[in-house]
C-alpha positions in Angstrom: -20.2 -4.0 -17.3 -17.5 -2.6 -15.2 -14.2 -1.6 -16.6 -10.8 -1.9 -15.1 -10.7 2.0 -14.7 -13.8 1.9 -13.0 -12.8 -0.9 -10.9 -9.6 1.0 -9.7 -11.6 4.3 -9.1 -14.2 2.5 -7.1 -11.8 0.6 -5.2 -9.8 4.0 -4.4 -12.9 5.6 -2.9 -14.4 2.7 -1.3 -11.6 0.4 0.1 -11.4 0.2 3.9 -7.5 0.1 4.1 -7.2 3.7 2.4 -8.8 5.8 5.1 -6.6 4.3 7.6 -3.5 5.4 5.6 -5.0 8.9 5.0 -5.2 9.6 8.7 -1.4 9.2 9.0 -1.2 12.4 6.7 -3.5 14.3 8.8 -1.7 13.3 12.0 1.7 14.3 10.3 0.2 17.6 9.4 -0.9 18.4 13.0 2.7 17.7 14.0 4.0 20.4 11.7 1.3 22.7 12.7 2.3 22.2 16.2 6.1 22.7 15.7 5.3 25.9 13.8 3.1 27.1 16.7 5.7 26.5 19.1 7.9 29.2 17.4 5.5 31.8 18.4 5.3 33.6 21.6 2.9 32.4 24.2 0.5 34.3 26.1 -1.4 33.4 29.4 -3.4 34.5 32.4 -2.3 33.5 35.6 -3.2 34.1 39.2 -2.4 32.9 42.6 -3.1 33.6 46.2 -1.3 32.6 49.3 -2.0 33.1 52.9 0.3 32.2 56.0 1.9 33.6 59.1 3.5 35.0 61.1 4.5 37.9 59.0 8.4 36.7 59.9 7.8 33.7 57.9 5.7 34.6 55.0 3.1 37.1 53.5 -0.5 36.7 52.7 -1.0 38.0 49.0 -2.7 37.3 45.8 -1.5 38.2 42.1 -3.4 38.4 38.7 -1.2 38.8 35.7 -0.9 38.5 31.9 2.1 36.6 31.2 3.9 36.5 27.7 6.9 34.3 26.7 9.1 33.6 24.1 12.5 31.8 23.2 15.1 34.0 21.7 17.6 31.2 21.1 17.1 27.4 21.3 20.3 26.2 19.4 18.4 25.1 16.6 15.8 22.8 18.5 12.8 24.2 16.7 14.2 24.1 13.5 15.3 20.6 13.8 11.9 19.6 15.1 10.2 21.3 12.3 12.3 19.8 9.4 11.8 16.3 11.1 7.8 17.0 11.2 8.0 17.8 7.5 9.9 15.0 6.5 7.4 12.6 8.3 4.7 14.4 6.4 6.2 13.6 3.2 6.8 10.0 4.5 3.2 9.9 5.4 2.2 11.0 2.0 4.2 8.4 0.2 2.9 5.8 2.7 -0.7 6.7 1.6 0.6 6.5 -2.2 2.0 2.9 -1.2 -1.5 1.8 0.3 -3.2 3.1 -2.9 -0.8 1.4 -5.2 -1.2 -1.9 -3.1 -5.1 -1.8 -3.5 -4.5 -1.0 -7.5 -2.3 -4.0 -7.6 -4.7 -6.4 -6.0 -7.4 -5.0 -8.3 -5.7 -5.5 -11.3 -4.8 -9.0 -10.2 -8.0 -10.3 -9.3 -9.6 -8.3 -12.4 -7.2 -10.6 -14.5 -8.2 -13.6 -12.7 -11.8 -12.9 -13.0 -11.3 -12.8 -16.8 -9.1 -15.8 -16.9 -11.9 -17.9 -15.2 -14.5 -16.5 -17.6 -12.3 -17.3 -20.5 -11.5 -21.0 -19.0 -15.3 -21.6 -18.5 -16.1 -20.4 -22.1 -13.7 -22.8 -23.7 -14.4 -25.9 -21.5 -18.0 -25.6 -22.0 -17.4 -25.5 -25.7 -15.0 -28.6 -25.4 -17.7 -30.6 -23.3 -20.1 -29.8 -25.8 -18.1 -31.1 -28.5 -17.2 -34.2 -26.2 -20.8 -34.9 -25.6 -21.3 -34.9 -29.3 -18.6 -37.2 -30.0 -19.7 -39.5 -27.1 -23.2 -39.7 -28.7 -21.4 -40.7 -32.1 -19.5 -43.5 -30.3 -22.4 -44.7 -28.3 -24.3 -45.0 -31.8 -21.5 -47.0 -33.1 -21.8 -49.4 -30.1 -25.4 -49.6 -30.6 -24.9 -50.5 -34.1 -22.9 -53.4 -33.0 -19.2 -52.1 -33.6 -16.7 -53.2 -30.8 -16.2 -49.8 -29.5 -16.9 -50.2 -25.9 -13.9 -49.2 -24.4 -13.9 -45.9 -26.7 -17.2 -45.3 -24.8 -15.6 -45.7 -21.2 -12.5 -43.6 -22.4 -14.6 -40.8 -23.6 -16.7 -41.0 -20.5 -13.7 -40.6 -18.3 -12.7 -37.6 -20.2 -16.0 -36.0 -20.1 -16.1 -36.4 -16.4 -12.4 -34.9 -16.2 -13.6 -31.9 -18.3 -16.8 -31.4 -16.0 -14.6 -31.4 -12.9 -12.2 -28.8 -14.4 -15.1 -26.6 -15.4 -16.5 -26.9 -11.8 -13.1 -25.6 -10.6 -13.3 -23.0 -13.2 -16.4 -21.7 -11.8 -15.0 -21.9 -8.2 -12.1 -19.5 -9.5 -14.5 -17.2 -10.8 -16.6 -17.0 -7.5 -13.3 -16.3 -5.8 -12.4 -13.5 -8.1 -15.8 -11.9 -7.9 -15.8 -12.2 -4.0 -12.2 -10.6 -3.9 -13.0 -7.8 -6.5 -16.3 -6.9 -4.9 -14.5 -6.5 -1.5 -11.8 -4.3 -2.8 -14.1 -2.1 -4.2 -16.2 -1.8 -1.0 -19.2 -3.7 -2.2 -21.1 -6.8 -1.0 -18.7 -9.6 -1.5 -21.3 -12.1 -3.2 -23.0 -9.4 -5.2 -23.3 -9.9 -9.2 -20.4 -8.8 -11.1 -19.8 -8.4 -14.6 -16.7 -6.8 -16.4 -15.6 -5.6 -19.6 -12.7 -7.9 -21.2 -9.3 -6.4 -21.6 -7.7 -5.8 -24.8 -5.1 -8.5 -25.8 -1.7 -8.2 -24.4 0.3 -5.6 -26.5 4.1 -5.2 -27.0 5.3 -4.0 -23.4 6.7 -0.6 -22.8 9.5 -0.6 -20.4 10.6 2.8 -19.1 14.3 3.6 -19.5 16.7 4.6 -16.7 15.7 3.6 -13.0 12.0 4.6 -12.7 11.8 2.6 -9.4 13.8 5.3 -7.7 10.7 7.6 -7.7 8.2 5.0 -6.4 6.4 5.9 -3.1 8.2 3.0 -1.2 11.4 4.5 -1.9 10.5 8.3 -1.2 8.8 7.0 2.3 12.1 5.4 3.3 14.2 8.3 2.2 11.9 10.7 4.0 12.1 8.5 7.3 15.9 8.6 7.0 15.9 12.5 6.8 13.7 12.5 9.7 15.7 10.5 11.8 18.9 12.7 10.8 16.9 15.7 12.1 16.1 14.0 15.3 20.0 14.0 15.6 20.1 17.5 15.2 17.2 18.1 17.7 19.1 16.2 20.2 22.2 17.9 20.0 20.6 21.2 20.4 19.5 20.2 23.7 23.2 20.9 25.0 23.3 24.4 23.6 22.3 27.5 25.4 18.8 28.3 26.0 17.6 31.8 26.2 14.0 32.6 27.2 12.2 36.2 27.6 9.0 36.6 29.6 7.0 39.7 30.3 4.1 40.3 32.8 1.6 42.9 33.4 -0.9 42.6 36.4 -2.0 43.6 39.7 -0.1 42.5 42.9 -2.5 43.3 45.8 -0.5 42.2 49.1 -2.5 41.6 52.2 -0.6 42.4 55.4 3.4 43.2 55.3 5.4 43.0 51.9 8.5 41.1 52.6 10.3 43.0 49.5 11.5 39.6 47.9 10.6 37.8 44.5 10.7 39.4 40.9 7.6 41.0 41.4 7.5 42.2 45.1 5.2 45.1 45.7 1.8 46.2 45.5 -0.6 47.8 42.7 -0.6 47.8 39.1 2.7 47.1 36.9 4.8 45.0 34.7 8.1 43.3 34.6 10.2 41.7 31.9 12.6 38.6 32.4 15.4 37.1 30.6 16.7 33.6 31.7 19.6 31.7 30.2 20.1 27.9 30.9 23.1 25.9 29.4 23.0 22.3 30.8 26.4 20.6 30.9 25.6 17.7 33.1 22.9 15.2 33.5 23.9 11.9 34.6 24.2 10.6 31.0 20.7 11.5 30.1 21.8 13.5 26.8 24.5 11.0 25.8 21.8 8.2 25.9 19.3 10.0 24.0 22.2 11.0 21.5 23.0 7.4 21.1 19.4 6.3 20.5 18.9 9.0 17.9 22.1 7.7 15.8 20.8 4.0 16.4 17.7 5.0 14.9 19.2 6.8 11.9 21.3 3.7 11.4 18.3 1.6 11.4 16.4 4.0 8.9 19.5 4.1 6.4 19.6 0.1 6.6 16.1 0.1 6.0 16.2 2.5 3.2 18.8 0.2 1.4 16.5 -2.8 1.8 13.8 -1.0 0.4 15.4 0.2 -2.6 17.0 -3.3 -3.3 13.4 -4.9 -3.0 11.9 -2.2 -5.1 14.5 -2.4 -7.8 14.3 -6.3 -8.0 10.7 -6.1 -8.2 10.5 -3.6 -10.9 13.5 -5.4 -13.0 11.8 -8.8 -12.4 8.3 -7.7 -13.7 10.1 -5.8 -16.7 11.9 -8.9 -17.7 8.7 -11.1 -17.4 6.6 -8.8 -19.3 8.9 -9.4 -22.4 9.2 -13.2 -22.2 5.4 -13.6 -21.4 4.6 -11.5 -24.4 6.3 -13.8 -26.6 4.4 -16.7 -24.8 1.1 -15.1 -25.3 1.9 -14.8 -29.1 2.9 -18.3 -29.3 0.0 -20.0 -27.6 -2.4 -17.4 -29.5 -1.1 -19.0 -32.7 -1.5 -22.5 -31.5 -5.0 -22.4 -30.5 -6.5 -22.6 -34.1 -4.0 -25.0 -35.3 -4.8 -27.3 -32.3 -8.5 -26.9 -32.8 -8.3 -27.6 -36.5 -6.3 -31.0 -35.8 -8.8 -31.9 -33.3 -11.8 -31.4 -35.9 -9.8 -33.3 -38.4 -9.0 -36.3 -36.2 -12.6 -36.6 -35.2 -13.5 -36.5 -38.8 -11.0 -39.1 -39.6 -12.6 -41.1 -36.9 -16.1 -40.9 -38.2 -14.6 -42.3 -41.4 -12.7 -45.1 -39.7 -9.1 -43.5 -40.5 -8.4 -42.7 -36.6 -8.8 -44.3 -33.4 -10.8 -42.8 -30.2 -7.3 -42.3 -28.6 -6.2 -40.2 -31.3 -9.3 -38.3 -31.1 -8.8 -37.7 -27.4 -5.4 -36.8 -27.6 -6.0 -34.2 -30.4 -9.0 -32.8 -27.9 -6.5 -32.7 -24.8 -4.0 -30.8 -27.1 -6.6 -28.3 -28.4 -7.9 -27.6 -24.5 -4.3 -27.5 -23.3 -3.5 -24.8 -26.0 -6.6 -22.7 -25.0 -5.6 -23.3 -21.1 -1.7 -22.3 -21.7 -2.8 -19.1 -23.5 -5.1 -18.2 -20.9 -2.6 -19.0 -18.2 0.1 -17.0 -20.3 -2.4 -13.9 -20.6 -3.0 -13.7 -16.9 0.6 -14.0 -16.1 1.3 -11.1 -18.4 -1.1 -9.1 -16.9 0.1 -10.0 -13.3 3.6 -8.9 -14.4 2.2 -5.7 -16.0 0.3 -4.9 -12.7 3.5 -5.5 -10.7 5.6 -3.3 -13.0 3.2 -0.6 -12.4 3.3 -1.1 -8.7 7.0 -1.4 -8.4 8.2 0.7 -11.4 6.2 3.9 -11.7 5.5 6.8 -9.1 
């Protein structure tokens, strides 16, 4: 017997969608590591050799060096890139939680559908059994010569309708079983037995605005912050860039040394080189990139507004539905025993000749409809509860 908590846990461990979402977190972490590593000096082993002539044109020489380089000032480029990478990591984490909550929502909904189908099968089988018993009673009257032929036909039609409804309930149970097994990573058509949920209780609605801390909102906010950092990174490209490099190595020169270049000479040695660049004209490339960064930031802000409105609406709608649906559940729960007693009483009156077959079938229909209405109200309540958990909790 599978409980809801076990189904949720199993789906989180085995659902095919979650590993895909988890990889986004790993990718974002590598971006953070890359940006942090870019702030450290680099060291490389380099070598070169060239040959040519005549000596008036070039020299023939070779070089082997260890070169270290570091950026002393970049106008805030690396800081902005690191900030953007961290925000993307936060967004990836929130995105994984969104995927996880979507899986939870699907599990809760199909779990409740499975229970609804089981409940419907139970009360329809009970009703069919009673209808068959009643049909035998009516057929016995007809065999005794009473004019109840129309009652037999009407009852048989009603029995056929109930058998068709029972078959549809079994179809719904099969669908819920396949969906739930698939969500948990099981073979879809494997057998499944679940533990019934307790009856709906008075809903607990959180005060304030709990939807503001949902992962959907956090992911949208992180995306907006990342695009703002991207604007800062683009602007930094127009600021001065100061680099320093140093090298140690050997410069054997073959032939005549022309005495040019930063490392002109022979033998072992070292050198330090500072370089400064300050771009001021690029034909409009910088302006285009800055405009694109601003448009992407505006798009992210607009998307954040859309997400917040959607989450707020979904959360508040589910909260409102929970209260009303709980009232419906209580009402239909009280109606079921009343409708059953009315049906049994009418059937008894029919046996005594004080009620007609039509009255018996009407009472039966009221009893079945009360069970169906209660079952529908319960599943709608549980779906609203699942939606509130999805859209109104972290």
